[in-house]
FIGU-773936 format. One record per residue (C-alpha): residue number from 1; residue in one letter; chain; x, y, z. Coordinates in pm, whole numbers, plus 50000, padded with zeros to 5 digits. Example, Ala and Ser with C-alpha at 12.3 -4.5 7.8 and 13.67 -1.06 7.14 Angstrom:
[gukol 1, "A", "A", [51230, 49550, 50780]] [gukol 2, "S", "A", [51367, 49894, 50714]] 
This chain:
[gukol 1, "M", "A", [87922, 85320, 36582]] [gukol 2, "K", "A", [88082, 85272, 36921]] [gukol 3, "T", "A", [88407, 85439, 37013]] [gukol 4, "T", "A", [88628, 85292, 37279]] [gukol 5, "A", "A", [88806, 85539, 37503]] [gukol 6, "I", "A", [89177, 85476, 37554]] [gukol 7, "P", "A", [89256, 85454, 37926]] [gukol 8, "A", "A", [89460, 85744, 38068]] [gukol 9, "P", "A", [89761, 85527, 38167]] [gukol 10, "R", "A", [89787, 85402, 37810]] [gukol 11, "L", "A", [89772, 85758, 37676]] [gukol 12, "Q", "A", [90052, 85858, 37914]] [gukol 13, "W", "A", [90258, 85559, 37806]] [gukol 14, "R", "A", [90214, 85649, 37438]] [gukol 15, "S", "A", [90307, 86010, 37509]] [gukol 16, "K", "A", [90624, 85907, 37691]] [gukol 17, "S", "A", [90703, 85661, 37412]] [gukol 18, "R", "A", [90678, 85933, 37146]] [gukol 19, "L", "A", [90895, 86167, 37352]] [gukol 20, "A", "A", [91161, 85899, 37398]] [gukol 21, "A", "A", [91155, 85826, 37025]] [gukol 22, "R", "A", [91217, 86195, 36947]] [gukol 23, "L", "A", [91490, 86241, 37205]] [gukol 24, "P", "A", [91776, 86156, 36961]] [gukol 25, "D", "A", [91648, 86427, 36726]] [gukol 26, "F", "A", [91655, 86690, 36999]] [gukol 27, "V", "A", [92009, 86577, 37090]] [gukol 28, "A", "A", [92111, 86608, 36723]] [gukol 29, "L", "A", [91959, 86958, 36724]] [gukol 30, "M", "A", [92222, 87061, 36979]] [gukol 31, "K", "A", [92513, 86973, 36745]] [gukol 32, "P", "A", [92673, 86731, 36994]] [gukol 33, "R", "A", [93007, 86698, 36812]] [gukol 34, "V", "A", [93057, 87074, 36806]] [gukol 35, "M", "A", [92929, 87100, 37161]] [gukol 36, "V", "A", [93176, 86842, 37295]] [gukol 37, "L", "A", [93479, 87037, 37171]] [gukol 38, "A", "A", [93341, 87365, 37308]] [gukol 39, "V", "A", [93268, 87208, 37647]] [gukol 40, "F", "A", [93612, 87048, 37660]] [gukol 41, "T", "A", [93788, 87381, 37605]] [gukol 42, "A", "A", [93562, 87541, 37867]] [gukol 43, "F", "A", [93651, 87262, 38111]] [gukol 44, "V", "A", [94022, 87325, 38052]] [gukol 45, "G", "A", [93974, 87696, 38115]] [gukol 46, "L", "A", [93800, 87610, 38441]] [gukol 47, "V", "A", [94065, 87357, 38548]] [gukol 48, "I", "A", [94371, 87577, 38492]] [gukol 49, "A", "A", [94220, 87881, 38663]] [gukol 50, "P", "A", [94409, 87985, 38979]] [gukol 51, "S", "A", [94121, 87892, 39211]] [gukol 52, "R", "A", [94008, 87595, 39415]] [gukol 53, "L", "A", [93661, 87520, 39284]] [gukol 54, "D", "A", [93419, 87288, 39460]] [gukol 55, "P", "A", [93365, 86978, 39239]] [gukol 56, "L", "A", [92986, 87012, 39255]] [gukol 57, "L", "A", [92997, 87374, 39140]] [gukol 58, "G", "A", [93249, 87280, 38872]] [gukol 59, "S", "A", [93015, 87011, 38740]] [gukol 60, "V", "A", [92723, 87255, 38738]] [gukol 61, "A", "A", [92936, 87503, 38543]] [gukol 62, "V", "A", [93033, 87246, 38281]] [gukol 63, "L", "A", [92671, 87129, 38239]] [gukol 64, "A", "A", [92546, 87487, 38208]] [gukol 65, "I", "A", [92808, 87567, 37944]] [gukol 66, "A", "A", [92717, 87246, 37759]] [gukol 67, "A", "A", [92349, 87345, 37765]] [gukol 68, "G", "A", [92438, 87693, 37639]] [gukol 69, "A", "A", [92643, 87549, 37352]] [gukol 70, "G", "A", [92358, 87310, 37268]] [gukol 71, "A", "A", [92110, 87598, 37272]] [gukol 72, "A", "A", [92324, 87794, 37026]] [gukol 73, "G", "A", [92334, 87490, 36797]] [gukol 74, "A", "A", [91956, 87446, 36814]] [gukol 75, "L", "A", [91890, 87812, 36736]] [gukol 76, "N", "A", [92140, 87795, 36449]] [gukol 77, "M", "A", [91950, 87497, 36300]] [gukol 78, "W", "A", [91619, 87678, 36350]] [gukol 79, "Y", "A", [91732, 87979, 36149]] [gukol 80, "D", "A", [91934, 87790, 35886]] [gukol 81, "A", "A", [91675, 87522, 35812]] [gukol 82, "D", "A", [91628, 87651, 35456]] [gukol 83, "I", "A", [92002, 87637, 35383]] [gukol 84, "D", "A", [92043, 87301, 35556]] [gukol 85, "A", "A", [91780, 87144, 35329]] [gukol 86, "L", "A", [91984, 87237, 35019]] [gukol 87, "M", "A", [92317, 87091, 35132]] [gukol 88, "T", "A", [92414, 86725, 35138]] [gukol 89, "R", "A", [92615, 86768, 35459]] [gukol 90, "T", "A", [92320, 86911, 35650]] [gukol 91, "A", "A", [92013, 86769, 35473]] [gukol 92, "M", "A", [91978, 86489, 35730]] [gukol 93, "R", "A", [91948, 86726, 36025]] [gukol 94, "P", "A", [91622, 86697, 36225]] [gukol 95, "I", "A", [91439, 86999, 36080]] [gukol 96, "P", "A", [91501, 86928, 35706]] [gukol 97, "R", "A", [91394, 86566, 35767]] [gukol 98, "G", "A", [91072, 86682, 35931]] [gukol 99, "K", "A", [91151, 86520, 36264]] [gukol 100, "I", "A", [91131, 86850, 36452]] [gukol 101, "S", "A", [90940, 87160, 36347]] [gukol 102, "R", "A", [91107, 87500, 36332]] [gukol 103, "I", "A", [90888, 87637, 36611]] [gukol 104, "E", "A", [90982, 87342, 36833]] [gukol 105, "A", "A", [91351, 87406, 36764]] [gukol 106, "L", "A", [91309, 87776, 36843]] [gukol 107, "V", "A", [91130, 87714, 37174]] [gukol 108, "F", "A", [91374, 87439, 37271]] [gukol 109, "G", "A", [91675, 87661, 37197]] [gukol 110, "L", "A", [91539, 87964, 37382]] [gukol 111, "V", "A", [91439, 87765, 37691]] [gukol 112, "L", "A", [91772, 87584, 37697]] [gukol 113, "A", "A", [91967, 87909, 37657]] [gukol 114, "G", "A", [91770, 88089, 37927]] [gukol 115, "G", "A", [91803, 87798, 38167]] [gukol 116, "A", "A", [92178, 87762, 38109]] [gukol 117, "I", "A", [92245, 88133, 38165]] [gukol 118, "A", "A", [92027, 88145, 38477]] [gukol 119, "V", "A", [92187, 87836, 38633]] [gukol 120, "L", "A", [92539, 87960, 38564]] [gukol 121, "G", "A", [92458, 88299, 38713]] [gukol 122, "L", "A", [92287, 88164, 39024]] [gukol 123, "A", "A", [92527, 87877, 39094]] [gukol 124, "L", "A", [92856, 88045, 38998]] [gukol 125, "N", "A", [92872, 88415, 38915]] [gukol 126, "F", "A", [92737, 88695, 38700]] [gukol 127, "M", "A", [93052, 88729, 38489]] [gukol 128, "A", "A", [93039, 88368, 38364]] [gukol 129, "A", "A", [92666, 88394, 38293]] [gukol 130, "S", "A", [92714, 88720, 38101]] [gukol 131, "L", "A", [92991, 88569, 37889]] [gukol 132, "L", "A", [92776, 88264, 37811]] [gukol 133, "A", "A", [92487, 88489, 37707]] [gukol 134, "F", "A", [92724, 88695, 37491]] [gukol 135, "A", "A", [92863, 88381, 37324]] [gukol 136, "I", "A", [92512, 88258, 37238]] [gukol 137, "F", "A", [92422, 88604, 37105]] [gukol 138, "L", "A", [92738, 88617, 36890]] [gukol 139, "Y", "A", [92676, 88273, 36740]] [gukol 140, "V", "A", [92303, 88311, 36677]] [gukol 141, "A", "A", [92240, 88680, 36609]] [gukol 142, "V", "A", [92576, 88800, 36474]] [gukol 143, "Y", "A", [92710, 88494, 36289]] [gukol 144, "T", "A", [92397, 88295, 36192]] [gukol 145, "M", "A", [92145, 88572, 36127]] [gukol 146, "W", "A", [92370, 88852, 36004]] [gukol 147, "L", "A", [92714, 88752, 35877]] [gukol 148, "K", "A", [92669, 88402, 35735]] [gukol 149, "R", "A", [92455, 88513, 35441]] [gukol 150, "R", "A", [92625, 88847, 35379]] [gukol 151, "T", "A", [93005, 88827, 35391]] [gukol 152, "P", "A", [93281, 88572, 35322]] [gukol 153, "Q", "A", [93444, 88686, 35646]] [gukol 154, "N", "A", [93152, 88539, 35842]] [gukol 155, "I", "A", [93353, 88266, 36008]] [gukol 156, "V", "A", [93635, 88507, 36103]] [gukol 157, "I", "A", [93410, 88741, 36298]] [gukol 158, "G", "A", [93161, 88479, 36409]] [gukol 159, "G", "A", [93446, 88256, 36525]] [gukol 160, "A", "A", [93470, 88471, 36838]] [gukol 161, "A", "A", [93167, 88286, 36974]] [gukol 162, "G", "A", [93342, 87950, 36950]] [gukol 163, "A", "A", [93654, 88096, 37111]] [gukol 164, "L", "A", [93475, 88208, 37429]] [gukol 165, "P", "A", [93419, 87874, 37613]] [gukol 166, "P", "A", [93762, 87865, 37789]] [gukol 167, "V", "A", [93707, 88226, 37896]] [gukol 168, "I", "A", [93366, 88127, 38037]] [gukol 169, "G", "A", [93523, 87834, 38220]] [gukol 170, "W", "A", [93791, 88059, 38369]] [gukol 171, "A", "A", [93530, 88317, 38473]] [gukol 172, "A", "A", [93317, 88045, 38633]] [gukol 173, "A", "A", [93612, 87951, 38856]] [gukol 174, "T", "A", [93746, 88298, 38934]] [gukol 175, "G", "A", [93462, 88543, 38878]] [gukol 176, "G", "A", [93676, 88743, 38634]] [gukol 177, "V", "A", [93898, 88726, 38328]] [gukol 178, "G", "A", [94267, 88784, 38268]] [gukol 179, "L", "A", [94556, 88744, 38027]] [gukol 180, "E", "A", [94555, 88364, 38037]] [gukol 181, "P", "A", [94195, 88312, 37914]] [gukol 182, "F", "A", [94249, 88585, 37653]] [gukol 183, "V", "A", [94541, 88384, 37511]] [gukol 184, "L", "A", [94323, 88071, 37496]] [gukol 185, "F", "A", [94054, 88277, 37324]] [gukol 186, "L", "A", [94310, 88399, 37070]] [gukol 187, "I", "A", [94427, 88043, 36994]] [gukol 188, "I", "A", [94075, 87920, 36913]] [gukol 189, "F", "A", [93991, 88244, 36728]] [gukol 190, "L", "A", [94289, 88196, 36492]] [gukol 191, "W", "A", [94228, 87821, 36463]] [gukol 192, "T", "A", [93865, 87857, 36350]] [gukol 193, "P", "A", [93911, 88001, 35996]] [gukol 194, "P", "A", [94158, 87738, 35867]] [gukol 195, "H", "A", [93952, 87465, 36036]] [gukol 196, "F", "A", [93625, 87572, 35875]] [gukol 197, "W", "A", [93765, 87679, 35538]] [gukol 198, "A", "A", [93936, 87341, 35501]] [gukol 199, "L", "A", [93591, 87185, 35541]] [gukol 200, "S", "A", [93419, 87428, 35305]] [gukol 201, "L", "A", [93677, 87379, 35026]] [gukol 202, "N", "A", [93520, 87042, 34945]] [gukol 203, "R", "A", [93167, 87181, 34982]] [gukol 204, "T", "A", [93198, 87485, 34755]] [gukol 205, "A", "A", [92922, 87379, 34516]] [gukol 206, "E", "A", [92682, 87313, 34804]] [gukol 207, "Y", "A", [92742, 87653, 34962]] [gukol 208, "A", "A", [92702, 87819, 34623]] [gukol 209, "C", "A", [92371, 87638, 34570]] [gukol 210, "A", "A", [92252, 87749, 34915]] [gukol 211, "G", "A", [92353, 88109, 34847]] [gukol 212, "A", "A", [92599, 88127, 35137]] [gukol 213, "P", "A", [92900, 88349, 35047]] [gukol 214, "M", "A", [93170, 88133, 35203]] [gukol 215, "L", "A", [93526, 88231, 35112]] [gukol 216, "P", "A", [93585, 87944, 34861]] [gukol 217, "V", "A", [93264, 88044, 34680]] [gukol 218, "V", "A", [93344, 88415, 34662]] [gukol 219, "A", "A", [93725, 88421, 34633]] [gukol 220, "G", "A", [93808, 88078, 34490]] [gukol 221, "R", "A", [94036, 87797, 34602]] [gukol 222, "A", "A", [94371, 87976, 34558]] [gukol 223, "A", "A", [94274, 88272, 34775]] [gukol 224, "T", "A", [94120, 88042, 35036]] [gukol 225, "T", "A", [94425, 87818, 35067]] [gukol 226, "L", "A", [94644, 88128, 35099]] [gukol 227, "Q", "A", [94428, 88255, 35385]] [gukol 228, "I", "A", [94440, 87913, 35549]] [gukol 229, "F", "A", [94819, 87914, 35535]] [gukol 230, "I", "A", [94843, 88270, 35674]] [gukol 231, "Y", "A", [94615, 88195, 35968]] [gukol 232, "S", "A", [94798, 87869, 36039]] [gukol 233, "A", "A", [95135, 88047, 36035]] [gukol 234, "V", "A", [95010, 88317, 36274]] [gukol 235, "L", "A", [94851, 88055, 36500]] [gukol 236, "F", "A", [95183, 87872, 36545]] [gukol 237, "P", "A", [95366, 88133, 36761]] [gukol 238, "I", "A", [95045, 88232, 36941]] [gukol 239, "S", "A", [94991, 87871, 37047]] [gukol 240, "L", "A", [95328, 87880, 37227]] [gukol 241, "L", "A", [95226, 88174, 37447]] [gukol 242, "P", "A", [95082, 87966, 37734]] [gukol 243, "W", "A", [95424, 87803, 37777]] [gukol 244, "A", "A", [95615, 88129, 37722]] [gukol 245, "L", "A", [95399, 88314, 37975]] [gukol 246, "G", "A", [95444, 88042, 38235]] [gukol 247, "F", "A", [95093, 87908, 38282]] [gukol 248, "A", "A", [95164, 87588, 38089]] [gukol 249, "G", "A", [95447, 87340, 38136]] [gukol 250, "S", "A", [95691, 87158, 37913]] [gukol 251, "I", "A", [95436, 86896, 37806]] [gukol 252, "Y", "A", [95224, 87170, 37656]] [gukol 253, "G", "A", [95526, 87340, 37502]] [gukol 254, "V", "A", [95636, 87026, 37318]] [gukol 255, "T", "A", [95279, 86948, 37209]] [gukol 256, "A", "A", [95223, 87300, 37075]] [gukol 257, "L", "A", [95557, 87297, 36895]] [gukol 258, "V", "A", [95507, 86960, 36723]] [gukol 259, "C", "A", [95137, 86995, 36646]] [gukol 260, "G", "A", [95176, 87357, 36536]] [gukol 261, "A", "A", [95456, 87268, 36294]] [gukol 262, "L", "A", [95245, 86984, 36152]] [gukol 263, "F", "A", [94945, 87217, 36116]] [gukol 264, "V", "A", [95153, 87468, 35917]] [gukol 265, "F", "A", [95298, 87186, 35704]] [gukol 266, "L", "A", [94952, 87054, 35615]] [gukol 267, "A", "A", [94836, 87408, 35533]] [gukol 268, "F", "A", [95140, 87458, 35308]] [gukol 269, "H", "A", [95076, 87121, 35142]] [gukol 270, "L", "A", [94714, 87225, 35079]] [gukol 271, "R", "A", [94837, 87550, 34926]] [gukol 272, "R", "A", [95054, 87355, 34681]] [gukol 273, "A", "A", [94792, 87087, 34599]] [gukol 274, "S", "A", [94594, 87083, 34275]] [gukol 275, "D", "A", [94232, 87191, 34254]] [gukol 276, "R", "A", [94121, 86831, 34204]] [gukol 277, "D", "A", [94293, 86704, 34517]] [gukol 278, "R", "A", [94020, 86677, 34781]] [gukol 279, "R", "A", [94223, 86468, 35026]] [gukol 280, "T", "A", [94457, 86748, 35137]] [gukol 281, "A", "A", [94170, 86970, 35252]] [gukol 282, "H", "A", [94001, 86681, 35431]] [gukol 283, "R", "A", [94332, 86584, 35593]] [gukol 284, "L", "A", [94384, 86936, 35727]] [gukol 285, "F", "A", [94025, 86956, 35854]] [gukol 286, "A", "A", [94052, 86623, 36037]] [gukol 287, "F", "A", [94388, 86715, 36189]] [gukol 288, "S", "A", [94261, 87057, 36299]] [gukol 289, "V", "A", [94008, 86889, 36530]] [gukol 290, "L", "A", [94277, 86663, 36674]] [gukol 291, "Y", "A", [94512, 86960, 36703]] [gukol 292, "L", "A", [94281, 87161, 36926]] [gukol 293, "F", "A", [94200, 86860, 37142]] [gukol 294, "L", "A", [94567, 86772, 37193]] [gukol 295, "L", "A", [94660, 87132, 37265]] [gukol 296, "F", "A", [94400, 87176, 37538]] [gukol 297, "A", "A", [94453, 86825, 37676]] [gukol 298, "A", "A", [94823, 86906, 37718]] [gukol 299, "L", "A", [94727, 87234, 37884]] [gukol 300, "A", "A", [94508, 87054, 38135]] [gukol 301, "T", "A", [94768, 86787, 38216]] [gukol 302, "G", "A", [94868, 86811, 38579]] [gukol 303, "N", "A", [94599, 87064, 38666]] [gukol 304, "T", "A", [94299, 86849, 38757]] [gukol 305, "N", "A", [94395, 86859, 39124]] [gukol 306, "R", "A", [94307, 87230, 39138]] [gukol 307, "W", "A", [93953, 87122, 39217]] [gukol 308, "S", "A", [93914, 87105, 39593]] [gukol 309, "T", "A", [93820, 86766, 39733]] [gukol 310, "A", "A", [93704, 86937, 40053]] [gukol 311, "P", "A", [93335, 87005, 40116]] [gukol 312, "S", "A", [93184, 87329, 39997]] [gukol 313, "A", "A", [93238, 87649, 40192]] [gukol 314, "R", "A", [92896, 87621, 40352]] [gukol 315, "A", "A", [92944, 87263, 40471]] [gukol 316, "A", "A", [93297, 87331, 40590]] [gukol 317, "A", "A", [93203, 87634, 40798]] [gukol 318, "T", "A", [93257, 87589, 41168]] [gukol 319, "I", "A", [92944, 87458, 41339]] [gukol 320, "G", "A", [92792, 87726, 41555]] [gukol 321, "S", "A", [92972, 88012, 41388]] [gukol 322, "P", "A", [92776, 88296, 41222]] [gukol 323, "E", "A", [92909, 88184, 40883]] [gukol 324, "A", "A", [92769, 87836, 40936]] [gukol 325, "M", "A", [92426, 87964, 41034]] [gukol 326, "F", "A", [92403, 88240, 40773]] [gukol 327, "P", "A", [92660, 88166, 40498]] [gukol 328, "P", "A", [92719, 88448, 40250]] [gukol 329, "S", "A", [92528, 88372, 39930]] [gukol 330, "H", "A", [92799, 88526, 39714]] [gukol 331, "V", "A", [93074, 88289, 39829]] [gukol 332, "R", "A", [93137, 88041, 39550]] [gukol 333, "V", "A", [93511, 87976, 39529]] [gukol 334, "A", "A", [93824, 88053, 39725]] [gukol 335, "R", "A", [94104, 88204, 39523]] [gukol 336, "S", "A", [94450, 88062, 39553]] [gukol 337, "P", "A", [94689, 88331, 39684]] [gukol 338, "V", "A", [94967, 88222, 39454]] [gukol 339, "K", "A", [94943, 88165, 39080]] [gukol 340, "T", "A", [95127, 87842, 39005]] [gukol 341, "R", "A", [95271, 87698, 38690]] [gukol 342, "V", "A", [95107, 87395, 38533]] [gukol 343, "D", "A", [95416, 87180, 38580]] [gukol 344, "E", "A", [95456, 87278, 38945]] [gukol 345, "V", "A", [95119, 87148, 39060]] 
């Protein structure tokens, strides 16, 4: 029986075709919806930092942070594949569906994480790269591998990973951290438990089936809604700190006041709702996403012109000067001598 060899160009075409067909699954592995919110808060941290950052370096920073967030999502799906297969909300993820193997997800996540950290460190600074590495470690090793299957406080402690992106963005622009990024960290840290518990209230049976000790499974609905209300009430005054401390303007102040009051109201309404009312928990969860977006969008308003439209330091150096011929490799950004208010820019 004769066998006909497939020409090499056709083999290459088929290989590329298969890779293109699997691309959406690798994108889904990165949890794009979660990644977008994390990258947006990182971008805001970068924009409001008191530095003039070259647009090219700023874009590299945002892409590296996005890749780091995607890597954390991929490694989370790699480790949680067994749990994901048991839950309706996650059963259609790439690994439970057999679209991507666990070893492929592990390699993809590790390579993406290593590349993101290296690029951020080489293009921007060591501080930003270290914070990105720490955020990935917190999400994968501390939250996913350790806390998620052992304690109902998993999302409280593990939420620190999701609160780090604006700090990373700030560090990418300035090379350090300060009070302002810590306040942004605190806002997201306090926002995370009510956001996630509102989602898990309607998924209690699924988490119980998967053996994950989420708060609604362990403590029940009443205790969970009480915790949601407490966190929401504490979040309200903390969210006003950027305006009170002077690094956010009146637009942010009004947004934080209105949205914060509505957040507390929805949490209180959830606390008073009956056990059979699923809409109140879903309403709070949906609003919590909008809340964080509006808060950080208001914070960024009027600050986008902090990015320098001038060429980079190397290109702008005087021709013939020693700096132009041998530019210092550590020069990334020029700090603004005066810290300005958001509404003064």
